[in-house]
CHARMM-style PDB file with segment names, atoms N, HN, CA, C and O in Angstrom:
ATOM      1  N   UNK     1     -58.341 -35.796 -22.281  1.00  0.00      PROA
ATOM      2  CA  UNK     1     -57.509 -36.981 -22.252  1.00  0.00      PROA
ATOM      3  C   UNK     1     -56.165 -36.613 -21.660  1.00  0.00      PROA
ATOM      4  O   UNK     1     -55.528 -35.634 -22.051  1.00  0.00      PROA
ATOM      5  N   UNK     2     -55.758 -37.423 -20.710  1.00  0.00      PROA
ATOM      6  HN  UNK     2     -56.275 -38.218 -20.392  1.00  0.00      PROA
ATOM      7  CA  UNK     2     -54.484 -37.177 -20.050  1.00  0.00      PROA
ATOM      8  C   UNK     2     -53.879 -38.520 -19.676  1.00  0.00      PROA
ATOM      9  O   UNK     2     -54.472 -39.260 -18.890  1.00  0.00      PROA
ATOM     10  N   UNK     3     -52.708 -38.854 -20.222  1.00  0.00      PROA
ATOM     11  HN  UNK     3     -52.227 -38.253 -20.860  1.00  0.00      PROA
ATOM     12  CA  UNK     3     -52.104 -40.153 -19.921  1.00  0.00      PROA
ATOM     13  C   UNK     3     -51.719 -40.263 -18.442  1.00  0.00      PROA
ATOM     14  O   UNK     3     -51.326 -39.279 -17.814  1.00  0.00      PROA
ATOM     15  N   UNK     4     -51.838 -41.452 -17.912  1.00  0.00      PROA
ATOM     16  HN  UNK     4     -52.157 -42.251 -18.422  1.00  0.00      PROA
ATOM     17  CA  UNK     4     -51.395 -41.717 -16.545  1.00  0.00      PROA
ATOM     18  C   UNK     4     -51.043 -43.188 -16.402  1.00  0.00      PROA
ATOM     19  O   UNK     4     -51.329 -43.987 -17.294  1.00  0.00      PROA
ATOM     20  N   UNK     5     -50.441 -43.540 -15.312  1.00  0.00      PROA
ATOM     21  HN  UNK     5     -50.209 -42.891 -14.587  1.00  0.00      PROA
ATOM     22  CA  UNK     5     -50.144 -44.940 -14.992  1.00  0.00      PROA
ATOM     23  C   UNK     5     -50.682 -45.226 -13.598  1.00  0.00      PROA
ATOM     24  O   UNK     5     -51.059 -44.314 -12.862  1.00  0.00      PROA
ATOM     25  N   UNK     6     -50.711 -46.496 -13.250  1.00  0.00      PROA
ATOM     26  HN  UNK     6     -50.404 -47.237 -13.847  1.00  0.00      PROA
ATOM     27  CA  UNK     6     -51.274 -46.907 -11.956  1.00  0.00      PROA
ATOM     28  C   UNK     6     -50.590 -46.239 -10.772  1.00  0.00      PROA
ATOM     29  O   UNK     6     -51.231 -45.992  -9.751  1.00  0.00      PROA
ATOM     30  N   UNK     7     -49.295 -45.941 -10.893  1.00  0.00      PROA
ATOM     31  HN  UNK     7     -48.774 -46.142 -11.723  1.00  0.00      PROA
ATOM     32  CA  UNK     7     -48.579 -45.359  -9.751  1.00  0.00      PROA
ATOM     33  C   UNK     7     -49.131 -43.988  -9.360  1.00  0.00      PROA
ATOM     34  O   UNK     7     -48.936 -43.550  -8.227  1.00  0.00      PROA
ATOM     35  N   UNK     8     -49.811 -43.309 -10.273  1.00  0.00      PROA
ATOM     36  HN  UNK     8     -49.969 -43.665 -11.194  1.00  0.00      PROA
ATOM     37  CA  UNK     8     -50.362 -41.983  -9.975  1.00  0.00      PROA
ATOM     38  C   UNK     8     -51.820 -42.030  -9.526  1.00  0.00      PROA
ATOM     39  O   UNK     8     -52.411 -40.996  -9.215  1.00  0.00      PROA
ATOM     40  N   UNK     9     -52.389 -43.213  -9.491  1.00  0.00      PROA
ATOM     41  HN  UNK     9     -51.908 -44.054  -9.743  1.00  0.00      PROA
ATOM     42  CA  UNK     9     -53.757 -43.367  -9.005  1.00  0.00      PROA
ATOM     43  C   UNK     9     -53.664 -43.768  -7.537  1.00  0.00      PROA
ATOM     44  O   UNK     9     -53.224 -44.869  -7.205  1.00  0.00      PROA
ATOM     45  N   UNK    10     -54.081 -42.866  -6.678  1.00  0.00      PROA
ATOM     46  HN  UNK    10     -54.439 -41.971  -6.949  1.00  0.00      PROA
ATOM     47  CA  UNK    10     -53.894 -43.064  -5.247  1.00  0.00      PROA
ATOM     48  C   UNK    10     -54.949 -44.006  -4.669  1.00  0.00      PROA
ATOM     49  O   UNK    10     -54.625 -44.903  -3.890  1.00  0.00      PROA
ATOM     50  N   UNK    11     -56.185 -43.807  -5.043  1.00  0.00      PROA
ATOM     51  HN  UNK    11     -56.449 -43.078  -5.676  1.00  0.00      PROA
ATOM     52  CA  UNK    11     -57.240 -44.663  -4.518  1.00  0.00      PROA
ATOM     53  C   UNK    11     -58.400 -44.697  -5.490  1.00  0.00      PROA
ATOM     54  O   UNK    11     -58.513 -43.849  -6.375  1.00  0.00      PROA
ATOM     55  N   UNK    12     -59.254 -45.681  -5.316  1.00  0.00      PROA
ATOM     56  HN  UNK    12     -59.162 -46.369  -4.597  1.00  0.00      PROA
ATOM     57  CA  UNK    12     -60.423 -45.782  -6.184  1.00  0.00      PROA
ATOM     58  C   UNK    12     -61.455 -44.741  -5.792  1.00  0.00      PROA
ATOM     59  O   UNK    12     -61.464 -44.237  -4.669  1.00  0.00      PROA
ATOM     60  N   UNK    13     -62.318 -44.433  -6.737  1.00  0.00      PROA
ATOM     61  HN  UNK    13     -62.312 -44.842  -7.649  1.00  0.00      PROA
ATOM     62  CA  UNK    13     -63.359 -43.437  -6.504  1.00  0.00      PROA
ATOM     63  C   UNK    13     -64.549 -44.122  -5.845  1.00  0.00      PROA
ATOM     64  O   UNK    13     -65.068 -45.118  -6.349  1.00  0.00      PROA
ATOM     65  N   UNK    14     -64.967 -43.576  -4.720  1.00  0.00      PROA
ATOM     66  HN  UNK    14     -64.545 -42.767  -4.310  1.00  0.00      PROA
ATOM     67  CA  UNK    14     -66.083 -44.151  -3.960  1.00  0.00      PROA
ATOM     68  C   UNK    14     -67.172 -43.093  -3.823  1.00  0.00      PROA
ATOM     69  O   UNK    14     -66.898 -41.934  -3.511  1.00  0.00      PROA
ATOM     70  N   UNK    15     -68.403 -43.512  -4.061  1.00  0.00      PROA
ATOM     71  HN  UNK    15     -68.626 -44.454  -4.314  1.00  0.00      PROA
ATOM     72  CA  UNK    15     -69.546 -42.605  -3.932  1.00  0.00      PROA
ATOM     73  C   UNK    15     -70.619 -43.314  -3.116  1.00  0.00      PROA
ATOM     74  O   UNK    15     -71.012 -44.436  -3.433  1.00  0.00      PROA
ATOM     75  N   UNK    16     -71.074 -42.672  -2.098  1.00  0.00      PROA
ATOM     76  HN  UNK    16     -70.755 -41.760  -1.840  1.00  0.00      PROA
ATOM     77  CA  UNK    16     -72.068 -43.247  -1.193  1.00  0.00      PROA
ATOM     78  C   UNK    16     -71.627 -44.635  -0.707  1.00  0.00      PROA
ATOM     79  O   UNK    16     -72.405 -45.589  -0.695  1.00  0.00      PROA
ATOM     80  N   UNK    17     -70.360 -44.709  -0.310  1.00  0.00      PROA
ATOM     81  HN  UNK    17     -69.729 -43.934  -0.320  1.00  0.00      PROA
ATOM     82  CA  UNK    17     -69.758 -45.917   0.246  1.00  0.00      PROA
ATOM     83  C   UNK    17     -69.714 -47.089  -0.731  1.00  0.00      PROA
ATOM     84  O   UNK    17     -69.613 -48.242  -0.312  1.00  0.00      PROA
ATOM     85  N   UNK    18     -69.791 -46.800  -2.032  1.00  0.00      PROA
ATOM     86  HN  UNK    18     -69.873 -45.863  -2.372  1.00  0.00      PROA
ATOM     87  CA  UNK    18     -69.708 -47.836  -3.055  1.00  0.00      PROA
ATOM     88  C   UNK    18     -68.639 -47.461  -4.073  1.00  0.00      PROA
ATOM     89  O   UNK    18     -68.474 -46.290  -4.414  1.00  0.00      PROA
ATOM     90  N   UNK    19     -67.919 -48.467  -4.554  1.00  0.00      PROA
ATOM     91  HN  UNK    19     -68.054 -49.419  -4.277  1.00  0.00      PROA
ATOM     92  CA  UNK    19     -66.949 -48.228  -5.617  1.00  0.00      PROA
ATOM     93  C   UNK    19     -67.683 -47.755  -6.870  1.00  0.00      PROA
ATOM     94  O   UNK    19     -68.719 -48.307  -7.238  1.00  0.00      PROA
ATOM     95  N   UNK    20     -67.141 -46.742  -7.511  1.00  0.00      PROA
ATOM     96  HN  UNK    20     -66.299 -46.294  -7.211  1.00  0.00      PROA
ATOM     97  CA  UNK    20     -67.698 -46.281  -8.776  1.00  0.00      PROA
ATOM     98  C   UNK    20     -66.978 -47.051  -9.883  1.00  0.00      PROA
ATOM     99  O   UNK    20     -65.752 -47.005  -9.991  1.00  0.00      PROA
ATOM    100  N   UNK    21     -67.751 -47.750 -10.692  1.00  0.00      PROA
ATOM    101  HN  UNK    21     -68.746 -47.787 -10.604  1.00  0.00      PROA
ATOM    102  CA  UNK    21     -67.195 -48.605 -11.733  1.00  0.00      PROA
ATOM    103  C   UNK    21     -67.768 -48.172 -13.084  1.00  0.00      PROA
ATOM    104  O   UNK    21     -68.961 -47.897 -13.211  1.00  0.00      PROA
ATOM    105  N   UNK    22     -66.897 -48.118 -14.080  1.00  0.00      PROA
ATOM    106  HN  UNK    22     -65.928 -48.341 -13.977  1.00  0.00      PROA
ATOM    107  CA  UNK    22     -67.341 -47.820 -15.435  1.00  0.00      PROA
ATOM    108  C   UNK    22     -67.774 -49.138 -16.065  1.00  0.00      PROA
ATOM    109  O   UNK    22     -67.021 -50.112 -16.050  1.00  0.00      PROA
ATOM    110  N   UNK    23     -68.997 -49.173 -16.622  1.00  0.00      PROA
ATOM    111  HN  UNK    23     -69.609 -48.382 -16.634  1.00  0.00      PROA
ATOM    112  CA  UNK    23     -69.465 -50.431 -17.205  1.00  0.00      PROA
ATOM    113  C   UNK    23     -68.661 -50.786 -18.454  1.00  0.00      PROA
ATOM    114  O   UNK    23     -68.000 -49.930 -19.043  1.00  0.00      PROA
ATOM    115  N   UNK    24     -68.725 -52.050 -18.847  1.00  0.00      PROA
ATOM    116  HN  UNK    24     -69.262 -52.744 -18.369  1.00  0.00      PROA
ATOM    117  CA  UNK    24     -67.891 -52.558 -19.940  1.00  0.00      PROA
ATOM    118  C   UNK    24     -68.123 -51.817 -21.250  1.00  0.00      PROA
ATOM    119  O   UNK    24     -67.171 -51.547 -21.983  1.00  0.00      PROA
ATOM    120  N   UNK    25     -69.350 -51.492 -21.549  1.00  0.00      PROA
ATOM    121  HN  UNK    25     -70.123 -51.711 -20.954  1.00  0.00      PROA
ATOM    122  CA  UNK    25     -69.658 -50.808 -22.816  1.00  0.00      PROA
ATOM    123  C   UNK    25     -69.025 -49.418 -22.861  1.00  0.00      PROA
ATOM    124  O   UNK    25     -68.406 -49.042 -23.856  1.00  0.00      PROA
ATOM    125  N   UNK    26     -69.182 -48.668 -21.785  1.00  0.00      PROA
ATOM    126  HN  UNK    26     -69.684 -48.974 -20.976  1.00  0.00      PROA
ATOM    127  CA  UNK    26     -68.607 -47.327 -21.723  1.00  0.00      PROA
ATOM    128  C   UNK    26     -67.082 -47.400 -21.718  1.00  0.00      PROA
ATOM    129  O   UNK    26     -66.421 -46.589 -22.367  1.00  0.00      PROA
ATOM    130  N   UNK    27     -66.521 -48.363 -20.995  1.00  0.00      PROA
ATOM    131  HN  UNK    27     -67.057 -49.022 -20.469  1.00  0.00      PROA
ATOM    132  CA  UNK    27     -65.077 -48.533 -20.962  1.00  0.00      PROA
ATOM    133  C   UNK    27     -64.536 -48.786 -22.373  1.00  0.00      PROA
ATOM    134  O   UNK    27     -63.529 -48.200 -22.770  1.00  0.00      PROA
ATOM    135  N   UNK    28     -65.202 -49.654 -23.119  1.00  0.00      PROA
ATOM    136  HN  UNK    28     -66.020 -50.130 -22.797  1.00  0.00      PROA
ATOM    137  CA  UNK    28     -64.773 -49.959 -24.488  1.00  0.00      PROA
ATOM    138  C   UNK    28     -64.858 -48.702 -25.362  1.00  0.00      PROA
ATOM    139  O   UNK    28     -63.952 -48.437 -26.151  1.00  0.00      PROA
ATOM    140  N   UNK    29     -65.936 -47.933 -25.226  1.00  0.00      PROA
ATOM    141  HN  UNK    29     -66.672 -48.149 -24.584  1.00  0.00      PROA
ATOM    142  CA  UNK    29     -66.111 -46.704 -25.994  1.00  0.00      PROA
ATOM    143  C   UNK    29     -65.011 -45.686 -25.668  1.00  0.00      PROA
ATOM    144  O   UNK    29     -64.460 -45.056 -26.571  1.00  0.00      PROA
ATOM    145  N   UNK    30     -64.700 -45.529 -24.396  1.00  0.00      PROA
ATOM    146  HN  UNK    30     -65.148 -46.041 -23.663  1.00  0.00      PROA
ATOM    147  CA  UNK    30     -63.647 -44.595 -23.980  1.00  0.00      PROA
ATOM    148  C   UNK    30     -62.286 -45.031 -24.513  1.00  0.00      PROA
ATOM    149  O   UNK    30     -61.510 -44.206 -24.994  1.00  0.00      PROA
ATOM    150  N   UNK    31     -61.998 -46.329 -24.426  1.00  0.00      PROA
ATOM    151  HN  UNK    31     -62.629 -46.999 -24.035  1.00  0.00      PROA
ATOM    152  CA  UNK    31     -60.731 -46.848 -24.935  1.00  0.00      PROA
ATOM    153  C   UNK    31     -60.607 -46.627 -26.440  1.00  0.00      PROA
ATOM    154  O   UNK    31     -59.548 -46.238 -26.931  1.00  0.00      PROA
ATOM    155  N   UNK    32     -61.689 -46.877 -27.163  1.00  0.00      PROA
ATOM    156  HN  UNK    32     -62.549 -47.193 -26.764  1.00  0.00      PROA
ATOM    157  CA  UNK    32     -61.696 -46.692 -28.619  1.00  0.00      PROA
ATOM    158  C   UNK    32     -61.452 -45.237 -28.986  1.00  0.00      PROA
ATOM    159  O   UNK    32     -60.626 -44.938 -29.849  1.00  0.00      PROA
ATOM    160  N   UNK    33     -62.167 -44.336 -28.333  1.00  0.00      PROA
ATOM    161  HN  UNK    33     -62.837 -44.579 -27.632  1.00  0.00      PROA
ATOM    162  CA  UNK    33     -62.010 -42.909 -28.632  1.00  0.00      PROA
ATOM    163  C   UNK    33     -60.625 -42.399 -28.251  1.00  0.00      PROA
ATOM    164  O   UNK    33     -60.030 -41.610 -28.985  1.00  0.00      PROA
ATOM    165  N   UNK    34     -60.114 -42.843 -27.115  1.00  0.00      PROA
ATOM    166  HN  UNK    34     -60.597 -43.484 -26.519  1.00  0.00      PROA
ATOM    167  CA  UNK    34     -58.772 -42.425 -26.697  1.00  0.00      PROA
ATOM    168  C   UNK    34     -57.726 -42.919 -27.691  1.00  0.00      PROA
ATOM    169  O   UNK    34     -56.792 -42.190 -28.023  1.00  0.00      PROA
ATOM    170  N   UNK    35     -57.878 -44.149 -28.164  1.00  0.00      PROA
ATOM    171  HN  UNK    35     -58.637 -44.742 -27.894  1.00  0.00      PROA
ATOM    172  CA  UNK    35     -56.938 -44.689 -29.155  1.00  0.00      PROA
ATOM    173  C   UNK    35     -56.978 -43.890 -30.452  1.00  0.00      PROA
ATOM    174  O   UNK    35     -55.936 -43.611 -31.045  1.00  0.00      PROA
ATOM    175  N   UNK    36     -58.175 -43.522 -30.890  1.00  0.00      PROA
ATOM    176  HN  UNK    36     -59.021 -43.749 -30.407  1.00  0.00      PROA
ATOM    177  CA  UNK    36     -58.308 -42.726 -32.119  1.00  0.00      PROA
ATOM    178  C   UNK    36     -57.628 -41.369 -31.969  1.00  0.00      PROA
ATOM    179  O   UNK    36     -56.922 -40.915 -32.869  1.00  0.00      PROA
ATOM    180  N   UNK    37     -57.846 -40.731 -30.831  1.00  0.00      PROA
ATOM    181  HN  UNK    37     -58.419 -41.100 -30.100  1.00  0.00      PROA
ATOM    182  CA  UNK    37     -57.231 -39.420 -30.591  1.00  0.00      PROA
ATOM    183  C   UNK    37     -55.714 -39.546 -30.532  1.00  0.00      PROA
ATOM    184  O   UNK    37     -55.001 -38.735 -31.122  1.00  0.00      PROA
ATOM    185  N   UNK    38     -55.219 -40.553 -29.826  1.00  0.00      PROA
ATOM    186  HN  UNK    38     -55.798 -41.212 -29.347  1.00  0.00      PROA
ATOM    187  CA  UNK    38     -53.781 -40.762 -29.734  1.00  0.00      PROA
ATOM    188  C   UNK    38     -53.179 -41.005 -31.123  1.00  0.00      PROA
ATOM    189  O   UNK    38     -52.123 -40.462 -31.446  1.00  0.00      PROA
ATOM    190  N   UNK    39     -53.844 -41.809 -31.930  1.00  0.00      PROA
ATOM    191  HN  UNK    39     -54.702 -42.250 -31.668  1.00  0.00      PROA
ATOM    192  CA  UNK    39     -53.362 -42.055 -33.288  1.00  0.00      PROA
ATOM    193  C   UNK    39     -53.317 -40.770 -34.109  1.00  0.00      PROA
ATOM    194  O   UNK    39     -52.351 -40.537 -34.836  1.00  0.00      PROA
ATOM    195  N   UNK    40     -54.342 -39.939 -34.005  1.00  0.00      PROA
ATOM    196  HN  UNK    40     -55.127 -40.128 -33.415  1.00  0.00      PROA
ATOM    197  CA  UNK    40     -54.360 -38.670 -34.734  1.00  0.00      PROA
ATOM    198  C   UNK    40     -53.192 -37.782 -34.314  1.00  0.00      PROA
ATOM    199  O   UNK    40     -52.515 -37.195 -35.158  1.00  0.00      PROA
ATOM    200  N   UNK    41     -52.963 -37.690 -33.028  1.00  0.00      PROA
ATOM    201  HN  UNK    41     -53.513 -38.167 -32.342  1.00  0.00      PROA
ATOM    202  CA  UNK    41     -51.889 -36.840 -32.518  1.00  0.00      PROA
ATOM    203  C   UNK    41     -50.529 -37.389 -32.935  1.00  0.00      PROA
ATOM    204  O   UNK    41     -49.638 -36.622 -33.300  1.00  0.00      PROA
ATOM    205  N   UNK    42     -50.360 -38.709 -32.883  1.00  0.00      PROA
ATOM    206  HN  UNK    42     -51.083 -39.333 -32.587  1.00  0.00      PROA
ATOM    207  CA  UNK    42     -49.094 -39.318 -33.300  1.00  0.00      PROA
ATOM    208  C   UNK    42     -48.823 -39.100 -34.791  1.00  0.00      PROA
ATOM    209  O   UNK    42     -47.669 -39.100 -35.219  1.00  0.00      PROA
ATOM    210  N   UNK    43     -49.888 -38.916 -35.581  1.00  0.00      PROA
ATOM    211  HN  UNK    43     -50.825 -38.916 -35.233  1.00  0.00      PROA
ATOM    212  CA  UNK    43     -49.738 -38.660 -37.017  1.00  0.00      PROA
ATOM    213  C   UNK    43     -49.532 -37.178 -37.315  1.00  0.00      PROA
ATOM    214  O   UNK    43     -49.416 -36.789 -38.477  1.00  0.00      PROA
ATOM    215  N   UNK    44     -49.485 -36.350 -36.271  1.00  0.00      PROA
ATOM    216  HN  UNK    44     -49.580 -36.666 -35.327  1.00  0.00      PROA
ATOM    217  CA  UNK    44     -49.192 -34.942 -36.456  1.00  0.00      PROA
ATOM    218  C   UNK    44     -50.393 -34.024 -36.456  1.00  0.00      PROA
ATOM    219  O   UNK    44     -50.237 -32.818 -36.650  1.00  0.00      PROA
ATOM    220  N   UNK    45     -51.583 -34.551 -36.247  1.00  0.00      PROA
ATOM    221  HN  UNK    45     -51.710 -35.531 -36.090  1.00  0.00      PROA
ATOM    222  CA  UNK    45     -52.779 -33.716 -36.193  1.00  0.00      PROA
ATOM    223  C   UNK    45     -52.803 -33.018 -34.840  1.00  0.00      PROA
ATOM    224  O   UNK    45     -53.104 -33.645 -33.824  1.00  0.00      PROA
ATOM    225  N   UNK    46     -52.492 -31.738 -34.819  1.00  0.00      PROA
ATOM    226  HN  UNK    46     -52.248 -31.229 -35.644  1.00  0.00      PROA
ATOM    227  CA  UNK    46     -52.361 -31.031 -33.542  1.00  0.00      PROA
ATOM    228  C   UNK    46     -53.436 -29.971 -33.336  1.00  0.00      PROA
ATOM    229  O   UNK    46     -53.226 -29.019 -32.585  1.00  0.00      PROA
ATOM    230  N   UNK    47     -54.559 -30.120 -33.981  1.00  0.00      PROA
ATOM    231  HN  UNK    47     -54.729 -30.894 -34.591  1.00  0.00      PROA
ATOM    232  CA  UNK    47     -55.649 -29.149 -33.840  1.00  0.00      PROA
ATOM    233  C   UNK    47     -56.557 -29.459 -32.648  1.00  0.00      PROA
ATOM    234  O   UNK    47     -57.508 -28.729 -32.370  1.00  0.00      PROA
ATOM    235  N   UNK    48     -56.247 -30.545 -31.955  1.00  0.00      PROA
ATOM    236  HN  UNK    48     -55.474 -31.138 -32.181  1.00  0.00      PROA
ATOM    237  CA  UNK    48     -57.051 -30.941 -30.799  1.00  0.00      PROA
ATOM    238  C   UNK    48     -56.448 -30.279 -29.562  1.00  0.00      PROA
ATOM    239  O   UNK    48     -55.229 -30.273 -29.395  1.00  0.00      PROA
ATOM    240  N   UNK    49     -57.285 -29.728 -28.703  1.00  0.00      PROA
ATOM    241  HN  UNK    49     -58.276 -29.733 -28.838  1.00  0.00      PROA
ATOM    242  CA  UNK    49     -56.781 -29.034 -27.519  1.00  0.00      PROA
ATOM    243  C   UNK    49     -56.611 -30.035 -26.381  1.00  0.00      PROA
ATOM    244  O   UNK    49     -57.575 -30.434 -25.728  1.00  0.00      PROA
ATOM    245  N   UNK    50     -55.364 -30.426 -26.164  1.00  0.00      PROA
ATOM    246  HN  UNK    50     -54.580 -30.102 -26.694  1.00  0.00      PROA
ATOM    247  CA  UNK    50     -54.987 -31.334 -25.083  1.00  0.00      PROA
ATOM    248  C   UNK    50     -53.602 -30.930 -24.627  1.00  0.00      PROA
ATOM    249  O   UNK    50     -52.908 -30.200 -25.335  1.00  0.00      PROA
ATOM    250  N   UNK    51     -53.185 -31.390 -23.459  1.00  0.00      PROA
ATOM    251  HN  UNK    51     -53.748 -31.983 -22.883  1.00  0.00      PROA
ATOM    252  CA  UNK    51     -51.781 -31.188 -23.097  1.00  0.00      PROA
ATOM    253  C   UNK    51     -50.917 -31.988 -24.076  1.00  0.00      PROA
ATOM    254  O   UNK    51     -51.453 -32.742 -24.887  1.00  0.00      PROA
ATOM    255  N   UNK    52     -49.636 -31.843 -24.016  1.00  0.00      PROA
ATOM    256  HN  UNK    52     -49.200 -31.230 -23.357  1.00  0.00      PROA
ATOM    257  CA  UNK    52     -48.732 -32.571 -24.897  1.00  0.00      PROA
ATOM    258  C   UNK    52     -48.695 -34.030 -24.462  1.00  0.00      PROA
ATOM    259  O   UNK    52     -47.786 -34.453 -23.748  1.00  0.00      PROA
ATOM    260  N   UNK    53     -49.688 -34.791 -24.897  1.00  0.00      PROA
ATOM    261  HN  UNK    53     -50.427 -34.448 -25.477  1.00  0.00      PROA
ATOM    262  CA  UNK    53     -49.834 -36.165 -24.414  1.00  0.00      PROA
ATOM    263  C   UNK    53     -48.714 -37.081 -24.895  1.00  0.00      PROA
ATOM    264  O   UNK    53     -48.415 -38.078 -24.238  1.00  0.00      PROA
ATOM    265  N   UNK    54     -48.095 -36.767 -26.018  1.00  0.00      PROA
ATOM    266  HN  UNK    54     -48.337 -35.957 -26.552  1.00  0.00      PROA
ATOM    267  CA  UNK    54     -46.988 -37.598 -26.497  1.00  0.00      PROA
ATOM    268  C   UNK    54     -45.810 -37.499 -25.524  1.00  0.00      PROA
ATOM    269  O   UNK    54     -45.234 -38.516 -25.137  1.00  0.00      PROA
ATOM    270  N   UNK    55     -45.459 -36.283 -25.136  1.00  0.00      PROA
ATOM    271  HN  UNK    55     -45.927 -35.457 -25.451  1.00  0.00      PROA
ATOM    272  CA  UNK    55     -44.348 -36.101 -24.177  1.00  0.00      PROA
ATOM    273  C   UNK    55     -44.684 -36.725 -22.830  1.00  0.00      PROA
ATOM    274  O   UNK    55     -43.841 -37.383 -22.220  1.00  0.00      PROA
ATOM    275  N   UNK    56     -45.906 -36.522 -22.368  1.00  0.00      PROA
ATOM    276  HN  UNK    56     -46.590 -35.988 -22.864  1.00  0.00      PROA
ATOM    277  CA  UNK    56     -46.322 -37.094 -21.082  1.00  0.00      PROA
ATOM    278  C   UNK    56     -46.278 -38.616 -21.140  1.00  0.00      PROA
ATOM    279  O   UNK    56     -45.809 -39.264 -20.205  1.00  0.00      PROA
ATOM    280  N   UNK    57     -46.764 -39.182 -22.236  1.00  0.00      PROA
ATOM    281  HN  UNK    57     -47.145 -38.656 -22.996  1.00  0.00      PROA
ATOM    282  CA  UNK    57     -46.749 -40.633 -22.416  1.00  0.00      PROA
ATOM    283  C   UNK    57     -45.312 -41.166 -22.362  1.00  0.00      PROA
ATOM    284  O   UNK    57     -45.048 -42.166 -21.695  1.00  0.00      PROA
ATOM    285  N   UNK    58     -44.401 -40.515 -23.047  1.00  0.00      PROA
ATOM    286  HN  UNK    58     -44.615 -39.702 -23.588  1.00  0.00      PROA
ATOM    287  CA  UNK    58     -43.001 -40.946 -23.061  1.00  0.00      PROA
ATOM    288  C   UNK    58     -42.381 -40.897 -21.663  1.00  0.00      PROA
ATOM    289  O   UNK    58     -41.675 -41.821 -21.259  1.00  0.00      PROA
ATOM    290  N   UNK    59     -42.646 -39.828 -20.939  1.00  0.00      PROA
ATOM    291  HN  UNK    59     -43.220 -39.077 -21.267  1.00  0.00      PROA
ATOM    292  CA  UNK    59     -42.119 -39.694 -19.571  1.00  0.00      PROA
ATOM    293  C   UNK    59     -42.658 -40.811 -18.679  1.00  0.00      PROA
ATOM    294  O   UNK    59     -41.911 -41.419 -17.912  1.00  0.00      PROA
ATOM    295  N   UNK    60     -43.961 -41.074 -18.786  1.00  0.00      PROA
ATOM    296  HN  UNK    60     -44.568 -40.580 -19.409  1.00  0.00      PROA
ATOM    297  CA  UNK    60     -44.574 -42.126 -17.974  1.00  0.00      PROA
ATOM    298  C   UNK    60     -43.972 -43.485 -18.313  1.00  0.00      PROA
ATOM    299  O   UNK    60     -43.678 -44.278 -17.419  1.00  0.00      PROA
ATOM    300  N   UNK    61     -43.788 -43.752 -19.600  1.00  0.00      PROA
ATOM    301  HN  UNK    61     -44.027 -43.107 -20.327  1.00  0.00      PROA
ATOM    302  CA  UNK    61     -43.214 -45.031 -20.011  1.00  0.00      PROA
ATOM    303  C   UNK    61     -41.767 -45.165 -19.532  1.00  0.00      PROA
ATOM    304  O   UNK    61     -41.355 -46.248 -19.115  1.00  0.00      PROA
ATOM    305  N   UNK    62     -40.999 -44.087 -19.585  1.00  0.00      PROA
ATOM    306  HN  UNK    62     -41.334 -43.208 -19.924  1.00  0.00      PROA
ATOM    307  CA  UNK    62     -39.628 -44.109 -19.086  1.00  0.00      PROA
ATOM    308  C   UNK    62     -39.601 -44.405 -17.581  1.00  0.00      PROA
ATOM    309  O   UNK    62     -38.781 -45.193 -17.110  1.00  0.00      PROA
ATOM    310  N   UNK    63     -40.502 -43.766 -16.838  1.00  0.00      PROA
ATOM    311  HN  UNK    63     -41.168 -43.125 -17.221  1.00  0.00      PROA
ATOM    312  CA  UNK    63     -40.572 -43.990 -15.394  1.00  0.00      PROA
ATOM    313  C   UNK    63     -40.976 -45.405 -15.058  1.00  0.00      PROA
ATOM    314  O   UNK    63     -40.501 -45.976 -14.076  1.00  0.00      PROA
ATOM    315  N   UNK    64     -41.864 -45.985 -15.880  1.00  0.00      PROA
ATOM    316  HN  UNK    64     -42.250 -45.522 -16.678  1.00  0.00      PROA
ATOM    317  CA  UNK    64     -42.310 -47.349 -15.657  1.00  0.00      PROA
ATOM    318  C   UNK    64     -41.186 -48.348 -15.845  1.00  0.00      PROA
ATOM    319  O   UNK    64     -41.139 -49.371 -15.162  1.00  0.00      PROA
ATOM    320  N   UNK    65     -40.281 -48.059 -16.767  1.00  0.00      PROA
ATOM    321  HN  UNK    65     -40.319 -47.228 -17.322  1.00  0.00      PROA
ATOM    322  CA  UNK    65     -39.171 -48.971 -17.078  1.00  0.00      PROA
ATOM    323  C   UNK    65     -38.105 -48.976 -15.985  1.00  0.00      PROA
ATOM    324  O   UNK    65     -37.311 -49.913 -15.907  1.00  0.00      PROA
ATOM    325  N   UNK    66     -38.075 -47.953 -15.148  1.00  0.00      PROA
ATOM    326  HN  UNK    66     -38.721 -47.191 -15.212  1.00  0.00      PROA
ATOM    327  CA  UNK    66     -37.033 -47.833 -14.109  1.00  0.00      PROA
ATOM    328  C   UNK    66     -37.274 -48.778 -12.963  1.00  0.00      PROA
ATOM    329  OT1 UNK    66     -36.495 -48.805 -12.011  1.00  0.00      PROA
TER     330      UNK     66
END
């Protein structure tokens, strides 16, 4: 898991000349799991191996506000 914003997404992913799209069910599952992980980290659970997503999230949000 790595936070990002639209400004860092350069182009869509294309495979065999077709847009690669995540179906609604998988998208919902990914969003749910990402939210759970973010909540755990925000509550101080730091046993998960990820970059410092809280700091990255804050930087991205600050940049978005500018």
